[in-house]
HTML snippet that shows the backbone in 3Dmol.js (N, CA, C, O; Angstrom):
<script src="https://3Dmol.org/build/3Dmol-min.js"></script>
<div id="view" style="width:600px;height:400px;position:relative"></div>
<script>
const pdb = `
ATOM      1  N   MET A   1     -34.860 -27.432 -10.822  1.00  0.00           N
ATOM      2  CA  MET A   1     -33.776 -26.804 -10.116  1.00  0.00           C
ATOM      3  C   MET A   1     -34.332 -25.629  -9.319  1.00  0.00           C
ATOM      4  O   MET A   1     -35.125 -24.840  -9.834  1.00  0.00           O
ATOM      5  N   ASP A   2     -33.916 -25.517  -8.075  1.00  0.00           N
ATOM      6  CA  ASP A   2     -34.333 -24.403  -7.235  1.00  0.00           C
ATOM      7  C   ASP A   2     -33.486 -23.173  -7.538  1.00  0.00           C
ATOM      8  O   ASP A   2     -32.297 -23.279  -7.840  1.00  0.00           O
ATOM      9  N   VAL A   3     -34.120 -22.002  -7.453  1.00  0.00           N
ATOM     10  CA  VAL A   3     -33.457 -20.736  -7.736  1.00  0.00           C
ATOM     11  C   VAL A   3     -33.577 -19.833  -6.511  1.00  0.00           C
ATOM     12  O   VAL A   3     -34.641 -19.726  -5.902  1.00  0.00           O
ATOM     13  N   VAL A   4     -32.473 -19.191  -6.168  1.00  0.00           N
ATOM     14  CA  VAL A   4     -32.441 -18.253  -5.048  1.00  0.00           C
ATOM     15  C   VAL A   4     -32.323 -16.843  -5.619  1.00  0.00           C
ATOM     16  O   VAL A   4     -31.471 -16.574  -6.466  1.00  0.00           O
ATOM     17  N   VAL A   5     -33.187 -15.951  -5.146  1.00  0.00           N
ATOM     18  CA  VAL A   5     -33.213 -14.561  -5.588  1.00  0.00           C
ATOM     19  C   VAL A   5     -32.709 -13.695  -4.438  1.00  0.00           C
ATOM     20  O   VAL A   5     -33.259 -13.728  -3.337  1.00  0.00           O
ATOM     21  N   ARG A   6     -31.657 -12.919  -4.704  1.00  0.00           N
ATOM     22  CA  ARG A   6     -31.086 -12.048  -3.681  1.00  0.00           C
ATOM     23  C   ARG A   6     -30.993 -10.615  -4.199  1.00  0.00           C
ATOM     24  O   ARG A   6     -30.656 -10.393  -5.362  1.00  0.00           O
ATOM     25  N   PRO A   7     -31.295  -9.638  -3.330  1.00  0.00           N
ATOM     26  CA  PRO A   7     -31.087  -8.248  -3.743  1.00  0.00           C
ATOM     27  C   PRO A   7     -29.608  -8.025  -4.076  1.00  0.00           C
ATOM     28  O   PRO A   7     -28.727  -8.458  -3.332  1.00  0.00           O
ATOM     29  N   ALA A   8     -29.345  -7.355  -5.186  1.00  0.00           N
ATOM     30  CA  ALA A   8     -27.961  -7.052  -5.554  1.00  0.00           C
ATOM     31  C   ALA A   8     -27.410  -6.053  -4.542  1.00  0.00           C
ATOM     32  O   ALA A   8     -28.093  -5.098  -4.172  1.00  0.00           O
ATOM     33  N   GLU A   9     -26.186  -6.272  -4.099  1.00  0.00           N
ATOM     34  CA  GLU A   9     -25.607  -5.451  -3.036  1.00  0.00           C
ATOM     35  C   GLU A   9     -25.450  -3.984  -3.422  1.00  0.00           C
ATOM     36  O   GLU A   9     -25.715  -3.104  -2.603  1.00  0.00           O
ATOM     37  N   PHE A  10     -25.030  -3.709  -4.631  1.00  0.00           N
ATOM     38  CA  PHE A  10     -24.691  -2.343  -4.996  1.00  0.00           C
ATOM     39  C   PHE A  10     -25.584  -1.747  -6.073  1.00  0.00           C
ATOM     40  O   PHE A  10     -25.258  -0.707  -6.645  1.00  0.00           O
ATOM     41  N   LYS A  11     -26.711  -2.400  -6.354  1.00  0.00           N
ATOM     42  CA  LYS A  11     -27.567  -1.908  -7.421  1.00  0.00           C
ATOM     43  C   LYS A  11     -29.026  -2.050  -6.996  1.00  0.00           C
ATOM     44  O   LYS A  11     -29.628  -3.109  -7.176  1.00  0.00           O
ATOM     45  N   GLN A  12     -29.588  -0.993  -6.437  1.00  0.00           N
ATOM     46  CA  GLN A  12     -30.969  -1.019  -5.986  1.00  0.00           C
ATOM     47  C   GLN A  12     -31.894  -1.310  -7.162  1.00  0.00           C
ATOM     48  O   GLN A  12     -31.681  -0.819  -8.270  1.00  0.00           O
ATOM     49  N   GLY A  13     -32.937  -2.123  -6.904  1.00  0.00           N
ATOM     50  CA  GLY A  13     -33.881  -2.474  -7.958  1.00  0.00           C
ATOM     51  C   GLY A  13     -33.407  -3.616  -8.834  1.00  0.00           C
ATOM     52  O   GLY A  13     -33.984  -3.879  -9.889  1.00  0.00           O
ATOM     53  N   THR A  14     -32.343  -4.303  -8.394  1.00  0.00           N
ATOM     54  CA  THR A  14     -31.819  -5.456  -9.128  1.00  0.00           C
ATOM     55  C   THR A  14     -31.655  -6.619  -8.160  1.00  0.00           C
ATOM     56  O   THR A  14     -31.237  -6.437  -7.017  1.00  0.00           O
ATOM     57  N   TRP A  15     -31.987  -7.801  -8.626  1.00  0.00           N
ATOM     58  CA  TRP A  15     -31.843  -9.023  -7.849  1.00  0.00           C
ATOM     59  C   TRP A  15     -31.008 -10.007  -8.655  1.00  0.00           C
ATOM     60  O   TRP A  15     -31.160 -10.116  -9.872  1.00  0.00           O
ATOM     61  N   THR A  16     -30.132 -10.716  -7.972  1.00  0.00           N
ATOM     62  CA  THR A  16     -29.332 -11.734  -8.638  1.00  0.00           C
ATOM     63  C   THR A  16     -30.035 -13.079  -8.503  1.00  0.00           C
ATOM     64  O   THR A  16     -30.717 -13.342  -7.513  1.00  0.00           O
ATOM     65  N   LEU A  17     -29.861 -13.917  -9.502  1.00  0.00           N
ATOM     66  CA  LEU A  17     -30.446 -15.253  -9.529  1.00  0.00           C
ATOM     67  C   LEU A  17     -29.316 -16.270  -9.510  1.00  0.00           C
ATOM     68  O   LEU A  17     -28.357 -16.159 -10.274  1.00  0.00           O
ATOM     69  N   SER A  18     -29.434 -17.265  -8.631  1.00  0.00           N
ATOM     70  CA  SER A  18     -28.429 -18.328  -8.590  1.00  0.00           C
ATOM     71  C   SER A  18     -29.109 -19.632  -8.206  1.00  0.00           C
ATOM     72  O   SER A  18     -30.232 -19.641  -7.702  1.00  0.00           O
ATOM     73  N   ASP A  19     -28.409 -20.733  -8.454  1.00  0.00           N
ATOM     74  CA  ASP A  19     -28.939 -22.010  -7.987  1.00  0.00           C
ATOM     75  C   ASP A  19     -28.496 -22.195  -6.535  1.00  0.00           C
ATOM     76  O   ASP A  19     -27.804 -21.339  -5.983  1.00  0.00           O
ATOM     77  N   ARG A  20     -28.889 -23.298  -5.920  1.00  0.00           N
ATOM     78  CA  ARG A  20     -28.574 -23.537  -4.505  1.00  0.00           C
ATOM     79  C   ARG A  20     -27.071 -23.702  -4.259  1.00  0.00           C
ATOM     80  O   ARG A  20     -26.621 -23.583  -3.119  1.00  0.00           O
ATOM     81  N   LEU A  21     -26.296 -23.971  -5.301  1.00  0.00           N
ATOM     82  CA  LEU A  21     -24.849 -24.095  -5.157  1.00  0.00           C
ATOM     83  C   LEU A  21     -24.142 -22.763  -5.388  1.00  0.00           C
ATOM     84  O   LEU A  21     -22.916 -22.688  -5.313  1.00  0.00           O
ATOM     85  N   GLY A  22     -24.912 -21.717  -5.667  1.00  0.00           N
ATOM     86  CA  GLY A  22     -24.339 -20.396  -5.857  1.00  0.00           C
ATOM     87  C   GLY A  22     -23.934 -20.061  -7.281  1.00  0.00           C
ATOM     88  O   GLY A  22     -23.344 -19.007  -7.520  1.00  0.00           O
ATOM     89  N   ARG A  23     -24.237 -20.935  -8.231  1.00  0.00           N
ATOM     90  CA  ARG A  23     -23.895 -20.652  -9.626  1.00  0.00           C
ATOM     91  C   ARG A  23     -24.844 -19.598 -10.177  1.00  0.00           C
ATOM     92  O   ARG A  23     -26.057 -19.706  -9.999  1.00  0.00           O
ATOM     93  N   PRO A  24     -24.304 -18.575 -10.848  1.00  0.00           N
ATOM     94  CA  PRO A  24     -25.151 -17.487 -11.352  1.00  0.00           C
ATOM     95  C   PRO A  24     -26.057 -17.940 -12.491  1.00  0.00           C
ATOM     96  O   PRO A  24     -25.653 -18.703 -13.369  1.00  0.00           O
ATOM     97  N   LEU A  25     -27.295 -17.448 -12.453  1.00  0.00           N
ATOM     98  CA  LEU A  25     -28.277 -17.769 -13.486  1.00  0.00           C
ATOM     99  C   LEU A  25     -28.736 -16.531 -14.237  1.00  0.00           C
ATOM    100  O   LEU A  25     -29.259 -16.647 -15.346  1.00  0.00           O
ATOM    101  N   GLY A  26     -28.552 -15.345 -13.658  1.00  0.00           N
ATOM    102  CA  GLY A  26     -28.983 -14.114 -14.305  1.00  0.00           C
ATOM    103  C   GLY A  26     -29.415 -13.084 -13.293  1.00  0.00           C
ATOM    104  O   GLY A  26     -29.038 -13.149 -12.123  1.00  0.00           O
ATOM    105  N   THR A  27     -30.216 -12.122 -13.749  1.00  0.00           N
ATOM    106  CA  THR A  27     -30.705 -11.054 -12.882  1.00  0.00           C
ATOM    107  C   THR A  27     -32.153 -10.729 -13.197  1.00  0.00           C
ATOM    108  O   THR A  27     -32.666 -11.046 -14.270  1.00  0.00           O
ATOM    109  N   ILE A  28     -32.795 -10.090 -12.235  1.00  0.00           N
ATOM    110  CA  ILE A  28     -34.095  -9.453 -12.427  1.00  0.00           C
ATOM    111  C   ILE A  28     -33.861  -7.973 -12.135  1.00  0.00           C
ATOM    112  O   ILE A  28     -33.267  -7.625 -11.114  1.00  0.00           O
ATOM    113  N   THR A  29     -34.326  -7.105 -13.030  1.00  0.00           N
ATOM    114  CA  THR A  29     -34.179  -5.666 -12.841  1.00  0.00           C
ATOM    115  C   THR A  29     -35.548  -5.006 -12.887  1.00  0.00           C
ATOM    116  O   THR A  29     -36.358  -5.282 -13.772  1.00  0.00           O
ATOM    117  N   GLN A  30     -35.791  -4.131 -11.918  1.00  0.00           N
ATOM    118  CA  GLN A  30     -37.035  -3.364 -11.918  1.00  0.00           C
ATOM    119  C   GLN A  30     -36.820  -2.116 -12.759  1.00  0.00           C
ATOM    120  O   GLN A  30     -36.025  -1.245 -12.406  1.00  0.00           O
ATOM    121  N   ILE A  31     -37.535  -2.039 -13.869  1.00  0.00           N
ATOM    122  CA  ILE A  31     -37.424  -0.919 -14.790  1.00  0.00           C
ATOM    123  C   ILE A  31     -38.366   0.214 -14.363  1.00  0.00           C
ATOM    124  O   ILE A  31     -38.021   1.393 -14.448  1.00  0.00           O
ATOM    125  N   SER A  32     -39.556  -0.170 -13.904  1.00  0.00           N
ATOM    126  CA  SER A  32     -40.556   0.777 -13.410  1.00  0.00           C
ATOM    127  C   SER A  32     -41.383   0.025 -12.360  1.00  0.00           C
ATOM    128  O   SER A  32     -41.187  -1.176 -12.176  1.00  0.00           O
ATOM    129  N   PRO A  33     -42.306   0.712 -11.668  1.00  0.00           N
ATOM    130  CA  PRO A  33     -43.094   0.012 -10.642  1.00  0.00           C
ATOM    131  C   PRO A  33     -43.842  -1.215 -11.148  1.00  0.00           C
ATOM    132  O   PRO A  33     -44.145  -2.115 -10.365  1.00  0.00           O
ATOM    133  N   SER A  34     -44.144  -1.266 -12.439  1.00  0.00           N
ATOM    134  CA  SER A  34     -44.899  -2.413 -12.967  1.00  0.00           C
ATOM    135  C   SER A  34     -44.164  -3.115 -14.124  1.00  0.00           C
ATOM    136  O   SER A  34     -44.794  -3.736 -14.979  1.00  0.00           O
ATOM    137  N   LEU A  35     -42.831  -3.009 -14.141  1.00  0.00           N
ATOM    138  CA  LEU A  35     -42.058  -3.696 -15.178  1.00  0.00           C
ATOM    139  C   LEU A  35     -40.770  -4.259 -14.594  1.00  0.00           C
ATOM    140  O   LEU A  35     -39.872  -3.519 -14.193  1.00  0.00           O
ATOM    141  N   PHE A  36     -40.702  -5.583 -14.557  1.00  0.00           N
ATOM    142  CA  PHE A  36     -39.531  -6.312 -14.080  1.00  0.00           C
ATOM    143  C   PHE A  36     -39.019  -7.154 -15.236  1.00  0.00           C
ATOM    144  O   PHE A  36     -39.800  -7.824 -15.912  1.00  0.00           O
ATOM    145  N   VAL A  37     -37.713  -7.124 -15.464  1.00  0.00           N
ATOM    146  CA  VAL A  37     -37.113  -7.800 -16.608  1.00  0.00           C
ATOM    147  C   VAL A  37     -36.122  -8.856 -16.124  1.00  0.00           C
ATOM    148  O   VAL A  37     -35.246  -8.576 -15.306  1.00  0.00           O
ATOM    149  N   ILE A  38     -36.275 -10.069 -16.641  1.00  0.00           N
ATOM    150  CA  ILE A  38     -35.312 -11.140 -16.376  1.00  0.00           C
ATOM    151  C   ILE A  38     -34.280 -11.118 -17.493  1.00  0.00           C
ATOM    152  O   ILE A  38     -34.620 -11.096 -18.675  1.00  0.00           O
ATOM    153  N   ASP A  39     -33.027 -11.122 -17.098  1.00  0.00           N
ATOM    154  CA  ASP A  39     -31.924 -11.224 -18.057  1.00  0.00           C
ATOM    155  C   ASP A  39     -31.136 -12.475 -17.674  1.00  0.00           C
ATOM    156  O   ASP A  39     -30.340 -12.457 -16.735  1.00  0.00           O
ATOM    157  N   ALA A  40     -31.368 -13.549 -18.406  1.00  0.00           N
ATOM    158  CA  ALA A  40     -30.764 -14.840 -18.087  1.00  0.00           C
ATOM    159  C   ALA A  40     -29.336 -14.946 -18.603  1.00  0.00           C
ATOM    160  O   ALA A  40     -29.029 -14.499 -19.708  1.00  0.00           O
ATOM    161  N   ASP A  41     -28.458 -15.548 -17.783  1.00  0.00           N
ATOM    162  CA  ASP A  41     -27.095 -15.821 -18.229  1.00  0.00           C
ATOM    163  C   ASP A  41     -27.125 -16.837 -19.362  1.00  0.00           C
ATOM    164  O   ASP A  41     -27.927 -17.771 -19.368  1.00  0.00           O
ATOM    165  N   ARG A  42     -26.241 -16.631 -20.306  1.00  0.00           N
ATOM    166  CA  ARG A  42     -26.191 -17.473 -21.507  1.00  0.00           C
ATOM    167  C   ARG A  42     -25.990 -18.958 -21.190  1.00  0.00           C
ATOM    168  O   ARG A  42     -26.544 -19.812 -21.881  1.00  0.00           O
ATOM    169  N   ASN A  43     -25.218 -19.271 -20.172  1.00  0.00           N
ATOM    170  CA  ASN A  43     -24.890 -20.659 -19.859  1.00  0.00           C
ATOM    171  C   ASN A  43     -25.772 -21.262 -18.777  1.00  0.00           C
ATOM    172  O   ASN A  43     -25.415 -22.287 -18.195  1.00  0.00           O
ATOM    173  N   SER A  44     -26.912 -20.650 -18.498  1.00  0.00           N
ATOM    174  CA  SER A  44     -27.779 -21.156 -17.430  1.00  0.00           C
ATOM    175  C   SER A  44     -29.023 -21.827 -18.002  1.00  0.00           C
ATOM    176  O   SER A  44     -29.342 -21.689 -19.183  1.00  0.00           O
ATOM    177  N   GLY A  45     -29.708 -22.549 -17.137  1.00  0.00           N
ATOM    178  CA  GLY A  45     -30.963 -23.182 -17.521  1.00  0.00           C
ATOM    179  C   GLY A  45     -32.071 -22.174 -17.789  1.00  0.00           C
ATOM    180  O   GLY A  45     -33.099 -22.517 -18.374  1.00  0.00           O
ATOM    181  N   LEU A  46     -31.866 -20.937 -17.365  1.00  0.00           N
ATOM    182  CA  LEU A  46     -32.846 -19.885 -17.618  1.00  0.00           C
ATOM    183  C   LEU A  46     -32.699 -19.283 -19.005  1.00  0.00           C
ATOM    184  O   LEU A  46     -33.552 -18.506 -19.433  1.00  0.00           O
ATOM    185  N   PHE A  47     -31.631 -19.629 -19.714  1.00  0.00           N
ATOM    186  CA  PHE A  47     -31.336 -18.956 -20.974  1.00  0.00           C
ATOM    187  C   PHE A  47     -32.470 -19.061 -21.996  1.00  0.00           C
ATOM    188  O   PHE A  47     -32.654 -18.150 -22.803  1.00  0.00           O
ATOM    189  N   LYS A  48     -33.222 -20.146 -21.973  1.00  0.00           N
ATOM    190  CA  LYS A  48     -34.330 -20.275 -22.926  1.00  0.00           C
ATOM    191  C   LYS A  48     -35.419 -19.232 -22.678  1.00  0.00           C
ATOM    192  O   LYS A  48     -36.245 -18.967 -23.551  1.00  0.00           O
ATOM    193  N   MET A  49     -35.413 -18.637 -21.470  1.00  0.00           N
ATOM    194  CA  MET A  49     -36.346 -17.542 -21.202  1.00  0.00           C
ATOM    195  C   MET A  49     -35.843 -16.255 -21.845  1.00  0.00           C
ATOM    196  O   MET A  49     -36.608 -15.309 -22.035  1.00  0.00           O
ATOM    197  N   ALA A  50     -34.539 -16.222 -22.184  1.00  0.00           N
ATOM    198  CA  ALA A  50     -33.891 -15.042 -22.764  1.00  0.00           C
ATOM    199  C   ALA A  50     -34.187 -13.833 -21.903  1.00  0.00           C
ATOM    200  O   ALA A  50     -33.887 -13.831 -20.709  1.00  0.00           O
ATOM    201  N   THR A  51     -34.771 -12.808 -22.493  1.00  0.00           N
ATOM    202  CA  THR A  51     -35.179 -11.632 -21.730  1.00  0.00           C
ATOM    203  C   THR A  51     -36.693 -11.631 -21.694  1.00  0.00           C
ATOM    204  O   THR A  51     -37.351 -11.603 -22.734  1.00  0.00           O
ATOM    205  N   ALA A  52     -37.239 -11.662 -20.490  1.00  0.00           N
ATOM    206  CA  ALA A  52     -38.691 -11.716 -20.338  1.00  0.00           C
ATOM    207  C   ALA A  52     -39.146 -10.576 -19.434  1.00  0.00           C
ATOM    208  O   ALA A  52     -38.416 -10.182 -18.525  1.00  0.00           O
ATOM    209  N   ASN A  53     -40.348 -10.039 -19.674  1.00  0.00           N
ATOM    210  CA  ASN A  53     -40.903  -8.924 -18.918  1.00  0.00           C
ATOM    211  C   ASN A  53     -42.081  -9.383 -18.067  1.00  0.00           C
ATOM    212  O   ASN A  53     -42.875 -10.222 -18.492  1.00  0.00           O
ATOM    213  N   PHE A  54     -42.189  -8.819 -16.849  1.00  0.00           N
ATOM    214  CA  PHE A  54     -43.238  -9.195 -15.910  1.00  0.00           C
ATOM    215  C   PHE A  54     -43.744  -7.963 -15.172  1.00  0.00           C
ATOM    216  O   PHE A  54     -43.008  -6.987 -15.023  1.00  0.00           O
ATOM    217  N   PRO A  55     -45.011  -7.994 -14.700  1.00  0.00           N
ATOM    218  CA  PRO A  55     -45.574  -6.836 -13.993  1.00  0.00           C
ATOM    219  C   PRO A  55     -45.139  -6.727 -12.524  1.00  0.00           C
ATOM    220  O   PRO A  55     -45.343  -5.685 -11.901  1.00  0.00           O
ATOM    221  N   SER A  56     -44.539  -7.797 -11.961  1.00  0.00           N
ATOM    222  CA  SER A  56     -44.120  -7.757 -10.562  1.00  0.00           C
ATOM    223  C   SER A  56     -42.970  -8.743 -10.341  1.00  0.00           C
ATOM    224  O   SER A  56     -42.732  -9.640 -11.150  1.00  0.00           O
ATOM    225  N   LEU A  57     -42.276  -8.553  -9.236  1.00  0.00           N
ATOM    226  CA  LEU A  57     -41.216  -9.485  -8.864  1.00  0.00           C
ATOM    227  C   LEU A  57     -41.805 -10.873  -8.613  1.00  0.00           C
ATOM    228  O   LEU A  57     -41.224 -11.878  -9.022  1.00  0.00           O
ATOM    229  N   ASP A  58     -42.948 -10.929  -7.947  1.00  0.00           N
ATOM    230  CA  ASP A  58     -43.604 -12.215  -7.675  1.00  0.00           C
ATOM    231  C   ASP A  58     -43.939 -12.975  -8.954  1.00  0.00           C
ATOM    232  O   ASP A  58     -43.739 -14.187  -9.029  1.00  0.00           O
ATOM    233  N   SER A  59     -44.446 -12.266  -9.955  1.00  0.00           N
ATOM    234  CA  SER A  59     -44.804 -12.960 -11.202  1.00  0.00           C
ATOM    235  C   SER A  59     -43.549 -13.446 -11.926  1.00  0.00           C
ATOM    236  O   SER A  59     -43.565 -14.512 -12.542  1.00  0.00           O
ATOM    237  N   ALA A  60     -42.467 -12.678 -11.857  1.00  0.00           N
ATOM    238  CA  ALA A  60     -41.202 -13.132 -12.457  1.00  0.00           C
ATOM    239  C   ALA A  60     -40.702 -14.388 -11.744  1.00  0.00           C
ATOM    240  O   ALA A  60     -40.272 -15.349 -12.382  1.00  0.00           O
ATOM    241  N   MET A  61     -40.765 -14.364 -10.416  1.00  0.00           N
ATOM    242  CA  MET A  61     -40.308 -15.527  -9.651  1.00  0.00           C
ATOM    243  C   MET A  61     -41.171 -16.758  -9.915  1.00  0.00           C
ATOM    244  O   MET A  61     -40.652 -17.872  -9.986  1.00  0.00           O
ATOM    245  N   SER A  62     -42.472 -16.571 -10.058  1.00  0.00           N
ATOM    246  CA  SER A  62     -43.367 -17.696 -10.357  1.00  0.00           C
ATOM    247  C   SER A  62     -43.034 -18.317 -11.708  1.00  0.00           C
ATOM    248  O   SER A  62     -43.016 -19.540 -11.847  1.00  0.00           O
ATOM    249  N   ASP A  63     -42.772 -17.474 -12.700  1.00  0.00           N
ATOM    250  CA  ASP A  63     -42.425 -17.984 -14.024  1.00  0.00           C
ATOM    251  C   ASP A  63     -41.076 -18.697 -14.012  1.00  0.00           C
ATOM    252  O   ASP A  63     -40.903 -19.713 -14.686  1.00  0.00           O
ATOM    253  N   ILE A  64     -40.124 -18.171 -13.251  1.00  0.00           N
ATOM    254  CA  ILE A  64     -38.823 -18.836 -13.115  1.00  0.00           C
ATOM    255  C   ILE A  64     -39.006 -20.219 -12.502  1.00  0.00           C
ATOM    256  O   ILE A  64     -38.434 -21.194 -12.989  1.00  0.00           O
ATOM    257  N   ALA A  65     -39.802 -20.310 -11.432  1.00  0.00           N
ATOM    258  CA  ALA A  65     -40.051 -21.599 -10.776  1.00  0.00           C
ATOM    259  C   ALA A  65     -40.665 -22.598 -11.744  1.00  0.00           C
ATOM    260  O   ALA A  65     -40.263 -23.761 -11.779  1.00  0.00           O
ATOM    261  N   SER A  66     -41.638 -22.150 -12.529  1.00  0.00           N
ATOM    262  CA  SER A  66     -42.271 -23.040 -13.512  1.00  0.00           C
ATOM    263  C   SER A  66     -41.276 -23.476 -14.573  1.00  0.00           C
ATOM    264  O   SER A  66     -41.204 -24.655 -14.918  1.00  0.00           O
ATOM    265  N   HIS A  67     -40.515 -22.535 -15.084  1.00  0.00           N
ATOM    266  CA  HIS A  67     -39.542 -22.830 -16.139  1.00  0.00           C
ATOM    267  C   HIS A  67     -38.467 -23.808 -15.663  1.00  0.00           C
ATOM    268  O   HIS A  67     -38.073 -24.717 -16.395  1.00  0.00           O
ATOM    269  N   MET A  68     -37.997 -23.610 -14.427  1.00  0.00           N
ATOM    270  CA  MET A  68     -36.915 -24.445 -13.887  1.00  0.00           C
ATOM    271  C   MET A  68     -37.431 -25.711 -13.205  1.00  0.00           C
ATOM    272  O   MET A  68     -36.643 -26.557 -12.781  1.00  0.00           O
ATOM    273  N   LYS A  69     -38.761 -25.840 -13.099  1.00  0.00           N
ATOM    274  CA  LYS A  69     -39.384 -27.005 -12.465  1.00  0.00           C
ATOM    275  C   LYS A  69     -38.869 -27.211 -11.037  1.00  0.00           C
ATOM    276  O   LYS A  69     -38.492 -28.313 -10.639  1.00  0.00           O
ATOM    277  N   GLY A  70     -38.869 -26.110 -10.289  1.00  0.00           N
ATOM    278  CA  GLY A  70     -38.418 -26.141  -8.896  1.00  0.00           C
ATOM    279  C   GLY A  70     -39.003 -24.963  -8.153  1.00  0.00           C
ATOM    280  O   GLY A  70     -40.031 -24.413  -8.548  1.00  0.00           O
ATOM    281  N   GLU A  71     -38.343 -24.578  -7.071  1.00  0.00           N
ATOM    282  CA  GLU A  71     -38.779 -23.433  -6.293  1.00  0.00           C
ATOM    283  C   GLU A  71     -37.949 -22.215  -6.654  1.00  0.00           C
ATOM    284  O   GLU A  71     -36.814 -22.339  -7.112  1.00  0.00           O
ATOM    285  N   CYS A  72     -38.519 -21.041  -6.445  1.00  0.00           N
ATOM    286  CA  CYS A  72     -37.806 -19.777  -6.621  1.00  0.00           C
ATOM    287  C   CYS A  72     -38.085 -18.974  -5.366  1.00  0.00           C
ATOM    288  O   CYS A  72     -39.211 -18.527  -5.145  1.00  0.00           O
ATOM    289  N   GLN A  73     -37.048 -18.787  -4.531  1.00  0.00           N
ATOM    290  CA  GLN A  73     -37.242 -18.160  -3.224  1.00  0.00           C
ATOM    291  C   GLN A  73     -36.416 -16.896  -3.086  1.00  0.00           C
ATOM    292  O   GLN A  73     -35.268 -16.827  -3.526  1.00  0.00           O
ATOM    293  N   LEU A  74     -37.030 -15.894  -2.462  1.00  0.00           N
ATOM    294  CA  LEU A  74     -36.364 -14.640  -2.148  1.00  0.00           C
ATOM    295  C   LEU A  74     -35.545 -14.821  -0.882  1.00  0.00           C
ATOM    296  O   LEU A  74     -36.043 -15.344   0.115  1.00  0.00           O
ATOM    297  N   SER A  75     -34.308 -14.397  -0.916  1.00  0.00           N
ATOM    298  CA  SER A  75     -33.415 -14.556   0.223  1.00  0.00           C
ATOM    299  C   SER A  75     -32.768 -13.217   0.528  1.00  0.00           C
ATOM    300  O   SER A  75     -32.483 -12.434  -0.378  1.00  0.00           O
ATOM    301  N   GLY A  76     -32.539 -12.959   1.812  1.00  0.00           N
ATOM    302  CA  GLY A  76     -31.845 -11.741   2.208  1.00  0.00           C
ATOM    303  C   GLY A  76     -30.334 -11.914   2.057  1.00  0.00           C
ATOM    304  O   GLY A  76     -29.851 -13.017   1.800  1.00  0.00           O
ATOM    305  N   ASN A  77     -29.598 -10.820   2.217  1.00  0.00           N
ATOM    306  CA  ASN A  77     -28.142 -10.867   2.122  1.00  0.00           C
ATOM    307  C   ASN A  77     -27.485 -11.427   3.364  1.00  0.00           C
ATOM    308  O   ASN A  77     -26.275 -11.651   3.367  1.00  0.00           O
ATOM    309  N   ASP A  78     -28.241 -11.658   4.408  1.00  0.00           N
ATOM    310  CA  ASP A  78     -27.651 -12.083   5.678  1.00  0.00           C
ATOM    311  C   ASP A  78     -27.536 -13.591   5.822  1.00  0.00           C
ATOM    312  O   ASP A  78     -27.193 -14.074   6.901  1.00  0.00           O
ATOM    313  N   GLU A  79     -27.807 -14.337   4.787  1.00  0.00           N
ATOM    314  CA  GLU A  79     -27.739 -15.805   4.885  1.00  0.00           C
ATOM    315  C   GLU A  79     -26.377 -16.321   4.500  1.00  0.00           C
ATOM    316  O   GLU A  79     -26.145 -17.529   4.526  1.00  0.00           O
TER     317      GLU A  79
END
`;
const viewer = $3Dmol.createViewer("view");
viewer.addModel(pdb, "pdb");
viewer.setStyle({}, {cartoon: {color: "spectrum"}});
viewer.zoomTo();
viewer.render();
</script>
């Protein structure tokens, strides 16, 4: 399943995760410059990742892509 990562509109340092149909999958939050945390929604395919920590947004996205067996792409709010 492909995952789309979008900056959260009202929360800097947070990105929302959804599938291509717009269903929510969870969030990625930047805790510090080298700590990004995935918080997966309970009813999503990401839930088996539970809460996972990564050193960068790119590494979090790579792990999401591997876990979901698809692509994980960063998207702007203008799409």
